[in-house]
C-alpha positions as a printed NumPy array, in Angstrom:
array([[ -3.342,  10.564,  19.685],
       [ -2.763,   8.201,  17.703],
       [ -4.578,   5.072,  18.583],
       [ -7.897,   7.418,  19.474],
       [ -7.573,   8.366,  15.719],
       [ -7.682,   5.1  ,  14.597],
       [-10.092,   3.994,  16.658],
       [-12.129,   6.4  ,  15.18 ],
       [-11.181,   5.705,  11.938],
       [-11.693,   2.203,  12.135],
       [-15.511,   2.969,  13.73 ],
       [-16.693,   5.188,  10.447],
       [-15.174,   2.666,   8.394],
       [-16.306,  -0.577,   9.655],
       [-19.802,   0.913,   9.625],
       [-19.985,   2.002,   6.56 ],
       [-18.931,  -0.66 ,   4.695],
       [-21.38 ,  -2.991,   6.598],
       [-24.509,  -1.135,   7.14 ],
       [-24.44 ,   0.945,   3.731],
       [-21.673,  -0.696,   0.981],
       [-22.887,  -4.065,   1.899],
       [-26.651,  -3.575,   2.894],
       [-26.511,  -0.974,  -0.991],
       [-25.727,  -4.511,  -2.587],
       [-27.447,  -6.361,  -1.28 ],
       [-31.104,  -4.671,  -1.93 ],
       [-30.223,  -3.063,  -5.532],
       [-31.951,  -5.048,  -7.6  ],
       [-35.007,  -4.245,  -5.292],
       [-34.58 ,  -0.666,  -4.817],
       [-31.506,   1.147,  -6.798],
       [-32.594,   4.31 ,  -5.777],
       [-32.317,   3.261,  -1.745],
       [-28.522,   1.769,  -2.687],
       [-27.768,   4.658,  -4.729],
       [-28.225,   6.794,  -1.431],
       [-26.736,   4.237,   0.834],
       [-23.726,   4.07 ,  -1.11 ],
       [-23.6  ,   8.115,  -1.158],
       [-23.993,   8.082,   2.733],
       [-21.307,   5.369,   3.044],
       [-18.774,   7.923,   0.906],
       [-19.783,  10.892,   2.752],
       [-18.571,   8.435,   6.455],
       [-14.924,   7.523,   4.44 ],
       [-14.181,  10.455,   3.33 ],
       [-14.224,  11.617,   6.707],
       [-12.488,   8.755,   8.111],
       [ -9.954,   9.591,   5.342],
       [ -9.493,  13.298,   6.171],
       [ -9.441,  12.514,  10.776],
       [ -6.787,   9.818,   9.633],
       [ -4.332,  11.284,   7.034],
       [ -4.686,  14.826,   9.533],
       [ -3.404,  12.291,  12.363],
       [ -0.644,  10.263,  10.045],
       [  0.635,  14.526,   8.933],
       [  1.425,  14.882,  12.299],
       [  3.516,  12.294,  12.923],
       [  5.05 ,  12.458,   9.154],
       [  5.384,  15.786,   7.913],
       [  5.818,  15.091,   5.168],
       [  3.378,  12.482,   4.606],
       [  1.773,  14.398,   1.475],
       [  5.513,  13.87 ,  -0.713],
       [  5.709,  10.807,  -0.059],
       [  1.818,  10.203,  -0.656],
       [  2.845,  11.921,  -4.606],
       [  5.696,   9.393,  -5.346],
       [  8.546,  11.814,  -4.232],
       [ 10.062,  10.216,  -1.219],
       [ 10.82 ,   6.558,  -0.572],
       [  9.222,   4.84 ,   2.385],
       [ 12.515,   4.605,   4.802],
       [ 13.267,   8.262,   4.478],
       [  9.746,   8.474,   5.979],
       [ 10.841,   5.691,   8.89 ],
       [  7.221,   4.655,   9.987],
       [  6.266,   3.063,  13.339],
       [  4.568,  -0.395,  13.746],
       [  2.451,   1.59 ,  16.247],
       [  0.971,   3.448,  13.127],
       [  0.568,   0.767,  11.083],
       [ -3.423,   0.453,  12.082],
       [ -3.998,   3.86 ,  11.336],
       [ -2.251,   3.93 ,   7.892],
       [ -4.063,   0.991,   7.252],
       [ -7.865,   1.954,   8.035],
       [ -6.596,   5.985,   6.593],
       [ -5.931,   3.636,   3.296],
       [ -9.274,   1.395,   3.573],
       [-11.175,   4.02 ,   3.873],
       [ -9.462,   6.224,   0.842],
       [ -9.878,   2.831,  -1.485],
       [-13.227,   2.484,  -0.287],
       [-14.507,   5.943,  -1.378],
       [-12.419,   5.588,  -4.57 ],
       [-14.814,   2.697,  -5.345],
       [-17.855,   4.656,  -4.41 ],
       [-16.488,   7.631,  -6.71 ],
       [-15.918,   6.296, -10.55 ],
       [-17.855,   9.557, -11.549],
       [-15.71 ,  11.345,  -9.839],
       [-12.458,  11.658, -11.837],
       [-10.083,  13.491,  -8.497],
       [-11.403,  11.142,  -6.373],
       [-10.496,   8.147,  -8.603],
       [ -7.027,  10.237,  -9.452],
       [ -5.735,   9.642,  -6.372],
       [ -5.582,   5.706,  -5.928],
       [ -1.419,   5.676,  -6.678],
       [ -1.523,   7.435,  -3.334],
       [ -3.233,   4.891,  -1.752],
       [ -0.881,   2.249,  -2.852],
       [  1.777,   4.034,  -1.645],
       [ -0.268,   4.482,   1.701],
       [ -0.593,   0.559,   2.022],
       [  2.715,  -0.134,   0.793],
       [  3.943,   2.422,   4.545],
       [  1.294,  -0.506,   6.408],
       [  2.969,  -2.675,   4.678],
       [  6.965,  -1.839,   5.411],
       [  5.824,  -2.557,   9.142],
       [  3.076,  -4.861,   9.703],
       [  2.19 ,  -7.058,   6.772],
       [  0.351,  -9.383,   8.799],
       [ -1.664,  -6.928,  10.376],
       [ -5.541,  -7.853,  11.534],
       [ -4.94 , -11.588,  11.024],
       [ -4.28 , -11.009,   6.887],
       [ -6.343,  -7.75 ,   6.253],
       [ -3.622,  -5.547,   5.075],
       [ -2.638,  -8.613,   2.982],
       [ -6.133,  -8.621,   1.167],
       [ -6.06 ,  -4.828,   0.586],
       [ -3.296,  -5.181,  -1.671],
       [ -4.418,  -7.723,  -3.537],
       [ -7.287,  -5.804,  -3.963],
       [ -5.249,  -2.865,  -4.916],
       [ -2.861,  -4.788,  -7.473],
       [ -6.133,  -5.684,  -9.247],
       [ -7.26 ,  -2.362,  -9.611],
       [ -4.067,  -0.007,  -9.851],
       [ -2.762,   0.224, -13.679],
       [ -0.387,  -2.86 , -15.027],
       [ -1.295,  -4.693, -11.504],
       [ -1.02 ,  -8.278, -12.335],
       [ -3.497, -11.131, -11.14 ],
       [ -1.017, -13.672,  -9.967],
       [  0.899, -10.914,  -7.381],
       [ -3.165, -10.108,  -6.499],
       [ -3.095, -14.499,  -5.833],
       [ -0.128, -14.153,  -3.746],
       [ -1.248, -11.429,  -1.878],
       [ -4.643, -13.331,  -1.017],
       [ -2.953, -16.427,  -0.318],
       [ -0.737, -14.994,   2.413],
       [ -3.994, -13.256,   3.78 ],
       [ -5.744, -17.388,   4.131],
       [ -2.561, -18.41 ,   5.399],
       [ -2.694, -15.762,   8.035],
       [ -6.491, -15.306,   8.528],
       [ -6.912, -17.62 ,  11.819],
       [-10.55 , -18.34 ,  12.692],
       [-11.734, -15.069,  10.569],
       [-12.846, -15.884,   7.032],
       [-12.389, -12.448,   5.321],
       [ -9.89 , -13.802,   3.634],
       [-11.214, -16.353,   2.086],
       [-14.278, -13.641,   0.904],
       [-12.171, -10.96 ,   0.021],
       [-10.118, -13.406,  -2.662],
       [-13.492, -14.735,  -4.331],
       [-15.054, -11.482,  -4.671],
       [-12.154,  -9.64 ,  -6.284],
       [ -9.372, -11.862,  -7.764],
       [-11.839, -15.04 ,  -8.438],
       [-14.472, -12.6  , -10.064],
       [-11.554, -10.752, -11.411],
       [-10.038, -13.574, -13.558],
       [-13.778, -15.058, -13.883],
       [-12.72 , -18.215, -11.913],
       [-16.01 , -19.693, -11.039],
       [-14.994, -23.108,  -9.149],
       [-12.945, -21.495,  -7.002],
       [-15.185, -18.393,  -6.117],
       [-17.852, -21.314,  -4.91 ],
       [-14.474, -23.454,  -3.265],
       [-14.031, -20.333,  -1.279],
       [-17.431, -19.228,  -0.816],
       [-18.426, -22.486,   0.915],
       [-15.227, -23.015,   3.082],
       [-15.602, -19.744,   4.21 ],
       [-19.239, -20.08 ,   5.566],
       [-18.257, -23.569,   6.853],
       [-15.728, -21.975,   8.965],
       [-17.701, -19.238,  10.309],
       [-19.915, -22.017,  11.764],
       [-16.379, -22.936,  13.805],
       [-16.416, -19.505,  15.368],
       [-19.062, -17.225,  14.934],
       [-17.711, -14.288,  16.324],
       [-19.476, -11.395,  14.938],
       [-17.023, -10.315,  12.582],
       [-17.363, -13.891,  10.857],
       [-20.975, -13.672,  11.426],
       [-21.145, -10.64 ,   9.357],
       [-18.889, -11.775,   6.826],
       [-20.687, -15.102,   6.654],
       [-23.92 , -13.458,   5.745],
       [-22.   , -11.575,   2.468],
       [-20.457, -14.77 ,   1.718],
       [-24.535, -16.564,   1.009],
       [-25.141, -13.24 ,  -0.941],
       [-22.156, -13.521,  -3.127],
       [-22.862, -17.536,  -3.556],
       [-26.967, -16.503,  -4.112],
       [-26.227, -13.878,  -6.629],
       [-23.804, -16.159,  -8.502],
       [-25.036, -15.335, -11.734],
       [-24.535, -11.494, -11.718],
       [-20.676, -12.34 , -11.763],
       [-20.219, -15.172, -13.692]])
């Protein structure tokens, strides 16, 4: 059941990012050991989410592995817009696991497959989740071999254009593009805008992201 699989993968992924990875970032200066433990738990949860997501996608797209290896065009798979969410959350879980496994070459080597999975979702629903997919496309552009910061910026700007009332794309551009290009002024401007905007739409997602934005601002000397 695609919608059920998407819900499970989304739940695992969001929990890992919000309650383990974000927490690890914020407590690392006080306890490296506890931060490491949280990241280990996050990696386990994200790999579980990725496994569930890919298994469900392969039931609908038996040639998915061939595509992820770069030996098949996305048009051949003929992806459905209804599967964009499952592809996105599976990709986000996979990308998160890679970011936590830099000492595991076999996991890091999967990055090209993650990019292809993101491109599959992009093909059918580029505006997915109010710019969340566009933000991820920007992040992946920054980390993939040969990626271009200017191309990444275009993705982040699309995410901000499509963000609606959500502040996450602003924060994503700040902590990824602005840090990667060492643009301190835009880092501050993006995060300040995010914090101000969160007060106008104070839902759960914005509340969580506002706290991260404030932590990033408070930790600015660690990034520049």
